[in-house]
Structures are given as C-alpha cells and as structure tokens.
C-alpha positions as CSV (number, residue, x, y, z in Angstrom):
1,M,-31.2,68.8,162.1
2,P,-33.9,66.3,161.0
3,N,-33.0,62.9,159.5
4,P,-33.9,63.1,155.8
5,N,-34.0,59.3,155.5
6,D,-36.3,58.6,158.5
7,P,-39.9,59.7,158.3
8,N,-40.3,58.6,162.0
9,D,-38.0,61.5,163.1
10,P,-40.3,63.7,165.3
11,L,-39.0,66.8,163.5
12,R,-40.5,65.4,160.3
13,W,-43.9,64.6,161.7
14,S,-46.9,66.5,160.3
15,R,-47.8,69.7,162.0
16,S,-51.1,68.2,163.2
17,K,-49.3,65.2,164.8
18,K,-46.8,67.5,166.5
19,H,-49.5,69.7,167.9
20,V,-51.7,66.9,169.2
21,C,-48.7,65.4,171.0
22,F,-47.6,68.7,172.4
23,G,-51.1,69.7,173.3
24,A,-51.7,66.6,175.3
25,V,-48.6,67.2,177.3
26,C,-49.6,70.9,177.9
27,A,-53.1,69.7,179.0
28,F,-51.5,67.3,181.4
29,T,-49.3,70.1,182.9
30,F,-52.3,72.4,183.1
31,L,-54.4,69.9,184.9
32,T,-51.7,69.2,187.4
33,N,-51.9,72.8,188.6
34,F,-55.6,73.2,188.0
35,A,-56.7,71.0,190.9
36,I,-53.7,71.6,193.2
37,G,-53.1,75.3,193.0
38,G,-56.7,75.8,191.8
39,L,-58.0,74.8,195.3
40,A,-56.6,78.1,196.8
41,P,-60.0,79.9,197.0
42,A,-61.3,77.1,199.2
43,F,-58.5,77.4,201.8
44,Y,-60.5,79.7,204.1
45,I,-63.5,77.3,203.9
46,L,-61.3,74.2,204.3
47,S,-59.6,75.7,207.4
48,L,-63.1,76.0,209.0
49,E,-64.3,72.6,207.8
50,F,-61.3,70.7,209.0
51,H,-60.5,73.0,212.0
52,K,-57.0,73.9,210.7
53,T,-55.0,77.1,211.1
54,Q,-54.0,79.3,208.1
55,T,-50.5,77.9,208.1
56,E,-51.7,74.3,208.3
57,T,-54.2,74.8,205.5
58,S,-51.5,76.3,203.2
59,A,-49.7,72.9,203.4
60,L,-52.2,71.7,200.7
61,L,-50.2,73.8,198.2
62,I,-46.8,74.3,199.8
63,W,-45.8,70.6,200.1
64,P,-47.0,69.7,196.6
65,I,-44.7,72.5,195.3
66,L,-41.8,70.8,196.9
67,V,-42.8,67.4,195.5
68,L,-43.2,68.9,192.0
69,G,-39.6,70.0,192.2
70,L,-37.9,67.0,193.9
71,F,-39.4,64.3,191.7
72,N,-38.1,66.0,188.5
73,F,-34.9,64.2,189.5
74,F,-36.8,60.9,189.3
75,W,-38.9,61.3,186.2
76,V,-36.3,62.8,183.8
77,P,-33.8,59.9,184.1
78,M,-36.7,57.4,183.8
79,A,-37.8,59.2,180.6
80,N,-34.3,59.4,179.2
81,Y,-33.8,55.7,179.9
82,F,-37.1,54.0,179.2
83,G,-38.7,56.8,176.9
84,K,-41.0,59.7,177.4
85,R,-44.1,57.8,176.3
86,P,-44.2,55.2,179.0
87,V,-43.6,57.9,181.6
88,F,-46.5,60.0,180.4
89,V,-48.9,57.0,180.1
90,F,-48.2,55.9,183.7
91,A,-48.1,59.4,185.2
92,S,-51.3,60.6,183.5
93,L,-53.1,57.5,184.9
94,L,-51.7,58.1,188.4
95,L,-52.8,61.7,188.2
96,S,-56.3,60.7,187.4
97,A,-56.3,58.2,190.4
98,A,-55.0,60.9,192.7
99,Y,-57.8,63.4,191.8
100,L,-60.4,60.7,192.3
101,W,-58.9,60.1,195.7
102,G,-59.0,63.8,196.5
103,A,-62.7,64.0,195.5
104,L,-63.5,61.2,197.9
105,A,-61.2,62.3,200.8
106,Q,-62.9,62.5,204.2
107,S,-60.1,64.1,206.2
108,F,-57.6,66.9,205.8
109,E,-54.7,64.4,205.9
110,S,-56.2,62.3,203.1
111,L,-56.8,65.4,201.0
112,L,-53.2,66.5,201.6
113,W,-51.7,63.2,200.6
114,S,-53.9,63.0,197.5
115,N,-52.4,66.4,196.5
116,I,-48.9,65.1,197.2
117,V,-49.4,62.0,195.1
118,A,-50.9,64.2,192.3
119,A,-47.8,66.4,192.5
120,F,-45.6,63.3,192.2
121,A,-47.4,62.3,189.0
122,G,-47.5,65.9,187.7
123,S,-43.8,66.4,188.2
124,S,-43.2,64.2,185.3
125,T,-44.0,67.0,182.9
126,E,-42.1,69.8,184.6
127,A,-38.9,69.2,182.7
128,V,-39.7,66.4,180.3
129,G,-42.5,68.4,178.8
130,A,-40.2,71.3,178.2
131,A,-37.6,69.0,176.6
132,M,-40.3,67.8,174.2
133,V,-40.4,71.3,172.7
134,N,-36.9,70.5,171.4
135,D,-37.9,67.0,170.3
136,L,-40.7,68.3,168.1
137,Y,-39.9,71.8,166.9
138,F,-37.1,73.7,165.2
139,L,-34.9,76.4,166.7
140,H,-36.9,79.4,165.4
141,Q,-40.1,77.9,166.8
142,R,-39.0,76.9,170.3
143,G,-39.4,80.3,172.1
144,N,-43.0,80.6,171.0
145,L,-43.8,77.0,171.7
146,M,-42.1,77.2,175.1
147,S,-44.4,80.1,175.9
148,F,-47.4,77.8,175.3
149,Y,-45.9,75.2,177.6
150,V,-45.1,77.6,180.4
151,N,-48.5,79.2,180.0
152,S,-50.1,75.8,180.6
153,I,-48.2,75.6,183.9
154,S,-49.2,79.1,185.0
155,G,-52.7,78.8,183.5
156,G,-53.6,76.0,185.8
157,N,-52.7,78.3,188.8
158,T,-54.9,81.1,187.5
159,I,-57.8,79.5,185.6
160,G,-58.1,76.7,188.3
161,P,-58.7,79.1,191.2
162,L,-61.0,81.2,189.0
163,I,-63.3,78.2,188.2
164,C,-62.9,76.8,191.7
165,G,-64.4,80.0,193.3
166,F,-67.6,79.5,191.4
167,V,-67.6,75.8,191.9
168,I,-67.3,76.2,195.7
169,T,-70.1,78.8,195.9
170,G,-72.4,76.7,193.7
171,T,-71.6,73.2,195.0
172,S,-68.6,72.3,197.1
173,W,-64.8,72.1,196.8
174,R,-65.0,68.4,196.0
175,W,-66.4,69.2,192.6
176,Q,-63.2,71.0,191.7
177,K,-61.5,67.6,192.1
178,W,-64.2,65.7,190.2
179,I,-63.9,68.1,187.3
180,A,-60.1,67.6,187.3
181,F,-60.5,63.8,187.5
182,I,-62.8,63.7,184.4
183,L,-60.6,66.0,182.3
184,T,-57.4,64.2,183.4
185,F,-58.8,60.8,182.5
186,I,-59.9,62.0,179.1
187,N,-56.4,63.4,178.5
188,F,-55.0,60.0,179.7
189,L,-56.9,58.4,176.8
190,V,-55.4,60.9,174.4
191,V,-51.9,60.2,175.7
192,V,-52.4,56.4,175.3
193,F,-53.7,56.6,171.7
194,F,-52.2,59.7,170.2
195,V,-48.8,60.5,171.8
196,P,-46.0,58.5,170.3
197,E,-42.4,58.4,171.6
198,T,-40.6,61.7,170.9
199,R,-37.1,60.6,172.0
200,Y,-34.8,60.3,169.0
201,D,-31.2,59.5,168.7
202,R,-29.5,62.1,166.4
203,S,-25.9,61.1,167.2
204,G,-25.5,59.1,164.0
205,L,-27.0,61.5,161.5
206,L,-25.1,62.2,158.3
207,R,-24.3,65.8,158.1
208,V,-25.0,66.3,154.4
209,S,-26.6,69.1,152.5
210,T,-29.7,68.6,150.5
211,P,-30.9,70.1,147.2
212,A,-33.3,73.0,147.6
213,S,-36.0,70.9,145.7
214,A,-35.7,68.0,148.1
215,P,-39.2,67.2,149.4
216,S,-38.1,65.6,152.6
217,L,-39.2,68.4,154.9
218,D,-42.4,70.3,155.3
219,D,-41.5,73.8,154.0
220,E,-43.8,75.5,156.5
221,N,-42.1,73.7,159.4
222,A,-38.5,73.9,158.2
223,P,-36.3,76.3,160.0
224,P,-34.6,79.1,158.0
225,N,-31.1,78.5,156.6
226,L,-31.3,74.8,157.8
227,E,-29.9,73.5,154.5
228,K,-27.3,74.7,152.1
229,T,-28.1,74.3,148.4
230,P,-25.3,72.8,146.4
231,T,-23.6,75.5,144.2
232,T,-22.3,73.2,141.4
233,K,-23.5,70.2,139.5
234,S,-20.8,68.1,140.9
235,E,-21.7,69.0,144.5
236,A,-25.4,68.2,143.8
237,A,-24.5,64.9,142.3
238,E,-22.3,64.1,145.3
239,V,-25.1,65.0,147.7
240,S,-27.6,63.0,145.7
241,L,-25.3,59.9,145.6
242,E,-24.7,60.2,149.4
243,R,-28.4,60.5,150.1
244,D,-29.3,57.6,147.8
245,S,-26.7,55.3,149.5
246,V,-28.6,55.5,152.8
247,P,-31.7,53.4,152.8
248,Q,-35.0,55.0,153.7
249,V,-36.5,53.8,157.1
250,P,-40.1,52.5,156.8
251,V,-42.8,54.5,158.4
252,K,-44.0,53.0,161.7
253,T,-47.6,51.8,161.9
254,W,-50.0,53.3,164.4
255,R,-49.8,50.1,166.5
256,Q,-46.0,50.3,166.5
257,E,-46.1,53.9,167.6
258,L,-48.3,52.9,170.6
259,S,-45.6,50.6,171.9
260,L,-44.3,51.4,175.4
261,R,-40.8,50.2,174.4
262,S,-38.5,52.4,172.3
263,G,-35.1,50.9,173.2
264,R,-32.6,52.0,175.8
265,P,-29.7,54.4,175.3
266,K,-26.3,52.8,174.7
267,N,-23.1,53.4,176.8
268,T,-25.0,54.5,179.9
269,N,-27.1,53.2,182.8
270,L,-29.9,54.4,184.9
271,L,-27.7,55.3,187.9
272,K,-25.6,57.5,185.6
273,L,-28.7,59.3,184.3
274,F,-29.8,60.0,187.8
275,I,-26.4,61.6,188.7
276,R,-25.6,63.3,185.4
277,P,-27.7,66.5,185.8
278,L,-26.3,67.5,189.2
279,P,-23.0,69.0,188.1
280,L,-24.8,71.3,185.7
281,I,-25.5,73.6,188.7
282,V,-22.2,75.3,188.1
283,Y,-23.4,76.6,184.7
284,P,-24.3,80.4,185.0
285,A,-27.2,80.0,182.6
286,V,-28.8,77.3,184.8
287,I,-28.2,79.4,187.9
288,L,-29.9,82.4,186.4
289,S,-32.8,80.4,185.1
290,F,-33.7,78.5,188.2
291,L,-33.3,81.5,190.5
292,G,-35.4,83.7,188.2
293,Y,-38.1,81.1,187.8
294,A,-38.1,80.4,191.6
295,V,-38.8,83.9,192.7
296,S,-41.3,84.4,189.9
297,L,-43.2,81.3,191.1
298,A,-42.9,82.0,194.8
299,W,-44.3,85.5,194.7
300,V,-47.3,84.4,192.7
301,V,-48.1,81.4,194.9
302,A,-47.6,83.6,198.0
303,I,-50.4,85.8,196.8
304,N,-52.6,82.8,195.9
305,I,-52.1,81.5,199.5
306,L,-52.7,84.8,201.2
307,N,-55.5,86.4,199.2
308,P,-58.4,84.0,200.4
309,F,-57.5,84.9,204.0
310,V,-57.5,88.6,203.1
311,L,-60.5,88.9,200.8
312,Q,-62.9,86.3,202.5
313,A,-62.3,87.8,206.0
314,P,-63.3,91.2,207.3
315,P,-63.3,94.0,206.1
316,Y,-63.7,92.6,202.5
317,N,-66.0,89.6,203.4
318,W,-66.0,88.3,199.8
319,R,-67.6,85.0,198.7
320,P,-65.3,82.4,197.2
321,D,-66.6,83.0,193.7
322,V,-65.9,86.8,193.9
323,N,-62.6,86.0,195.5
324,G,-61.7,83.8,192.5
325,L,-62.0,86.8,190.2
326,I,-58.6,88.0,191.4
327,N,-57.3,85.4,189.0
328,I,-58.5,87.3,186.0
329,P,-55.7,89.9,186.3
330,A,-53.4,87.0,187.1
331,L,-54.4,85.3,183.8
332,I,-54.0,88.5,181.9
333,G,-50.5,88.9,183.4
334,N,-49.6,85.3,182.4
335,L,-50.7,85.9,178.8
336,V,-48.9,89.2,178.5
337,G,-45.8,87.6,180.0
338,S,-45.9,84.6,177.7
339,W,-46.4,86.9,174.7
340,L,-43.5,89.1,175.7
341,G,-41.2,86.3,176.7
342,G,-42.0,84.1,173.7
343,W,-43.2,85.8,170.5
344,V,-41.6,89.2,171.2
345,V,-38.3,87.8,172.4
346,D,-38.2,85.5,169.3
347,R,-38.8,88.5,167.0
348,Y,-36.3,90.6,168.9
349,S,-33.6,87.8,168.6
350,D,-34.3,87.4,164.9
351,W,-33.8,91.1,164.4
352,R,-30.6,91.1,166.4
353,S,-29.4,88.1,164.4
354,K,-30.0,90.0,161.1
355,K,-28.0,93.0,162.4
356,N,-25.3,90.6,163.4
357,G,-24.7,89.3,159.9
358,G,-27.1,86.3,160.4
359,I,-25.3,85.0,163.5
360,F,-27.6,84.1,166.4
361,Q,-26.4,85.0,169.9
362,P,-28.4,83.2,172.6
363,E,-27.9,86.1,175.0
364,T,-30.3,88.2,173.0
365,R,-33.1,86.2,174.7
366,L,-32.1,87.9,178.0
367,H,-32.0,91.5,176.8
368,L,-35.7,92.1,177.6
369,L,-35.6,90.8,181.1
370,F,-35.6,94.4,182.3
371,I,-39.4,94.3,181.6
372,P,-40.3,91.9,184.4
373,A,-37.6,93.5,186.5
374,L,-39.7,96.7,186.5
375,I,-43.2,95.3,186.5
376,V,-43.0,92.5,189.1
377,P,-41.5,94.5,192.0
378,A,-44.1,97.3,191.4
379,G,-46.8,94.6,191.6
380,C,-45.3,93.3,194.9
381,L,-45.5,96.8,196.4
382,A,-49.0,97.4,195.1
383,F,-50.3,94.2,196.7
384,G,-48.4,94.7,200.0
385,Y,-49.5,98.3,200.5
386,G,-53.0,97.4,199.3
387,V,-53.5,94.8,202.0
388,A,-51.7,96.7,204.8
389,E,-53.7,99.9,204.2
390,T,-57.0,98.1,203.3
391,L,-57.1,99.9,199.9
392,N,-59.7,99.4,197.3
393,W,-59.7,95.9,195.7
394,T,-58.3,97.3,192.5
395,A,-54.9,97.8,194.1
396,L,-54.8,94.1,195.0
397,F,-56.0,93.1,191.5
398,F,-53.4,95.3,189.7
399,G,-50.6,94.0,192.0
400,T,-51.6,90.4,191.3
401,G,-51.6,90.9,187.5
402,M,-48.2,92.7,187.5
403,V,-46.6,90.0,189.6
404,S,-48.0,87.3,187.3
405,V,-46.2,88.8,184.3
406,G,-42.9,87.4,185.6
407,L,-44.3,83.9,186.1
408,T,-44.4,83.3,182.3
409,F,-41.9,85.8,180.9
410,V,-38.9,84.8,183.0
411,P,-39.0,81.0,182.6
412,I,-39.8,81.2,178.9
413,A,-36.9,83.5,178.1
414,T,-34.4,81.8,180.4
415,M,-35.3,78.2,179.8
416,T,-35.1,78.8,176.0
417,Y,-31.8,80.4,176.6
418,V,-30.6,77.3,178.5
419,S,-31.8,75.0,175.7
420,D,-30.0,77.2,173.1
421,C,-26.7,77.1,175.0
422,Y,-26.7,73.4,176.0
423,L,-29.0,71.7,173.5
424,P,-27.2,68.2,173.7
425,V,-27.9,68.1,177.5
426,N,-31.0,70.3,177.5
427,A,-33.2,67.7,179.2
428,D,-30.8,67.4,182.1
429,A,-30.4,71.2,182.3
430,L,-34.1,71.8,182.3
431,E,-34.6,69.0,184.9
432,L,-32.2,70.9,187.2
433,V,-33.9,74.3,186.5
434,N,-37.4,72.9,187.2
435,G,-36.4,70.9,190.2
436,L,-34.3,73.5,191.9
437,K,-36.8,76.4,191.3
438,N,-39.5,74.5,193.2
439,I,-37.2,73.7,196.1
440,V,-36.2,77.3,196.4
441,A,-39.8,78.5,196.0
442,F,-40.8,76.0,198.7
443,G,-38.2,77.5,201.1
444,F,-39.7,81.0,200.6
445,L,-43.3,79.8,200.8
446,Y,-42.8,77.7,203.9
447,G,-42.0,80.9,205.8
448,V,-44.2,83.4,204.0
449,L,-47.2,83.2,206.5
450,P,-45.0,83.7,209.6
451,W,-43.0,86.3,207.8
452,V,-46.1,88.3,206.8
453,T,-47.6,87.9,210.3
454,E,-44.4,89.1,212.0
455,A,-43.1,91.8,209.6
456,G,-46.4,92.9,208.0
457,Y,-47.4,93.0,204.4
458,I,-45.5,96.2,203.5
459,N,-42.1,95.0,204.8
460,A,-42.6,91.4,203.5
461,F,-43.6,92.4,200.0
462,G,-41.2,95.3,199.9
463,T,-38.4,92.8,200.6
464,Q,-39.7,90.5,197.9
465,A,-39.6,93.4,195.4
466,G,-35.9,94.0,196.3
467,I,-35.0,90.3,196.1
468,Y,-36.6,90.1,192.6
469,V,-34.6,93.1,191.3
470,L,-31.3,91.6,192.7
471,I,-31.9,88.3,190.9
472,M,-32.8,90.0,187.6
473,L,-29.5,91.9,187.9
474,L,-27.7,88.6,187.6
475,A,-28.6,88.6,183.9
476,I,-26.3,91.6,183.3
477,P,-22.9,89.7,183.5
478,V,-24.4,86.7,181.6
479,I,-25.5,89.1,178.8
480,I,-22.1,90.9,178.7
481,F,-19.9,87.8,179.0
482,G,-22.3,85.2,177.7
483,R,-20.2,84.3,174.6
484,Q,-17.0,83.8,176.7
485,I,-19.0,81.9,179.3
486,R,-20.4,79.5,176.8
487,H,-17.1,78.9,175.2
488,A,-15.5,78.3,178.6
489,T,-18.2,76.0,179.9
490,A,-18.1,74.0,176.7
491,Q,-14.7,72.8,177.9
492,W,-15.9,71.9,181.4
493,R,-16.1,68.1,181.8
494,V,-19.0,68.2,184.3
495,I,-21.3,65.8,182.3
496,L,-20.6,62.2,183.2
C-alpha cells in the first residue's frame, strides 16, 4: 500500500521515473550475462589460442555462475542495510572495470579472473533487482514486470552469444568485451544520475481508506481494489480528518535523490541481515523456486558450453558467426517463456480470482507449470539425440529453443509466487532462491563435460529430461496444500 502523505514513496513515482529506474537495473543484469555467457561461441577458438582443453575452457562460464550465486548472500544484506542505490552505483562501476580488464587480458588466467570479478559485481542484481519489482510496482503488475527482469537475465545469455559469433568472425573475441565495457559504462552513468533509492519503510503506514476522488495516486498505476471508498458521510469525514492530521512530506530534490545515504534500518545490524535469509530454506515455496530455476538454468548453460565444440568441429565445421545463430531459437524460447510465465500467468490468476469471489490465491501462479514440464524435457531429448546421431542442425536448434522456454517461464512464475507468499521478507527469500539456484546449477555444470564424454549425449540429456520432470512434479503438493502450507509457515519463527 502506498503512503498517501509521502510523494517520495516509490509506489507513487511517475510511470516514466519507475521505468527508467527499473530499465537501468535490467540493463545492468543483461550486460552481466552479455559478456560472460556471451563469450560461449569463442570457447573453441579460446581453447586453441590458450592451449586449453574443453573442460578447462568451460571454466570461463562455470566458475562465474558459482560466483553469481554465492555473492547474492553478500550484496542483499548490504543493500538492505546501506540501501540499494549505493550498491548499484558501486557494482556497476566495478562491472565496467572488470570488462575493461577482460578486453586487455593477455592470458587465460587473467581472462578467467576478469570474468569472476565481473560475476561478483553482477551478482548484486540477481536478487536485489528482483526485489525492486516489489519496491516500484503494485501486485497486479509484478508478474509481468518480473518477466522483463528475468528476460534481461536470460537475454544476455542468448543475445550475447548471437552477437559474439559475428564479432569473433569479423574482428576478435576481445571486441565482445570492449562492446560490453562501453555499454556498461554508459549504464553506470544512468545509474548515478537517474536511479534513486527504492528502499522504503512501510511499517509505520496508517492503514486508512481514502475517498475515490483522492488524487494521491496515478489511476493508471493504481492496483485494482486497493482502496475502499467510504460508504457514509461520517466515514468520509473521519477519513478526511485522519488524512489531514498527517503532514505531507516534502518532495525530495534531484540532488537529494542522488545521495548515497538513505538511512539504516532500526532494530537490526549487518550481521543479523547476513544470517536472516538462511532459515528460509525450509519454506516449500523457496525450495520449489530455487530447484526449478536451477535445472532450467543448468540445462540451458550446458547447451551453451557444449554447442561450440559440436558445431565448430567436424562434421559440422561451422564458423563462430554461424554457430552463434543457435541463439536465435534460444531467444525465441526465452521470449515465449517470459510471455507465458508473466503475462499469461497474470491473466490466468486474475481469471481464477474472479471465479473465486475476488480472492487471490498465490498458488494459481503455479498451475501452468505443466507447460515447461512438457516442453523442456522434449527439448533435452531433441538436442541429445541430434548430437549423438549427427542429425540435421534443425534438431539442435529446436531442442535449444524448447529448453530455453523453461529458463524464463519457471523463475518468473515461481519467484513471483514466493514474493506473493512472503512479501515482508521477499528480498531475503529471493536472495536465497537466486543464490542457491546458481550453486546447484554449478554442481551440475561442473560435471556436465565428463558426464557427456562418459555416458554419451543420449543418456546424459535423457537423464536431464527425467530430472526436470521430477522437479516440476514438486509443484503438485504445493498447489494442492498451498493454502495450508502458507498458514502453517506464517507461524514458523525462522526469521531472526
């Protein structure tokens, strides 16, 4: 609920101000993956240039994935304690410096460490960026906006390799880093001058109703049924008197909004903020979300790692630019997944709410998970059989696109569900989801090359298909018993 007496409340910002702020964070997230995951088409060339094996070269992507997950547990407490703005200003500057380092790297080890430092900086948006959706937007907008955010993550891993393939063929892999440095530094300037602090304390808000004619909210941005119109003159007078008794907060100047200091939370300390998210691992919604996100990410990145060594080697013998085209179906899959997991799930949840007498049940966001549960395993089988039997490239392309649907659909649906269930601690919950999914994905990816080499593509990707179905089946008890689970977990004293 927005504060009707404070125009500085992020929920009351103008639509353009919200979108610029959110867009800068999405761009930061996109660029993190653009130059790290985007380097995949160059892996075959890099293995020859630096005399590294296939497994050693894959470290350029596998270790940054681990860092992206682990350091969520560093950045989120820092953002909760010092504010999101100072974190983004520092992290975006560090990301720019890391890409400059990568462009100038003269050894494989230097390039690897530049990617690791970039992942450290980029990990600041994995959970904090998702939490900003709740800072800026209302309940009925969050699913759709979360789809934009998740698509910015996945888009870096698809558009990045697509562009990198042509850059490598035309110039060299270093220009991928130079492009990333230029774009990241421009975005750093946007963050410095146009992204205010979005953290806002709502604990002391007066829970009063406002007249329907009150101009305190932008009607286009206001959520449905947010306010209750007084039914009698006495109620209206009481509400008006209560509103008038609270002084209006002055609007901050642009210079004040650029401050890196926004106060520190009361009754807590930094150590407590570091420890607080960990007990949330016992929440079923969090378990479902991080496991579903982990396998959706791992299977896509596994294809990104493997396809250059398949398509640039005999019998395909493709150039890097042609190899990069495999990311077109991946991009289409991401867009389809984000549309289904965001807009379609939002519309479906609204429809179910109307049928339920206007009562929203968060579990309706999980009903459509059967879609990726069917499409992603089929994509795994198409890619695995395509490589093993040296089928036409279309089999590999279709498989990649189908697997990519899950990378956006599953996190959008499940992370929005987590936010709906545990809104007061959503930043901590999303921190845990984003951190753990990268750690789990790292475990799978660390062994994917030896696994494929020993078991073969058919067995490896067939097993991946089975694992994916099993994890999607975990949604069934959450859907059936979700209401009871939410009521029970609300009584758990796991938050310090």
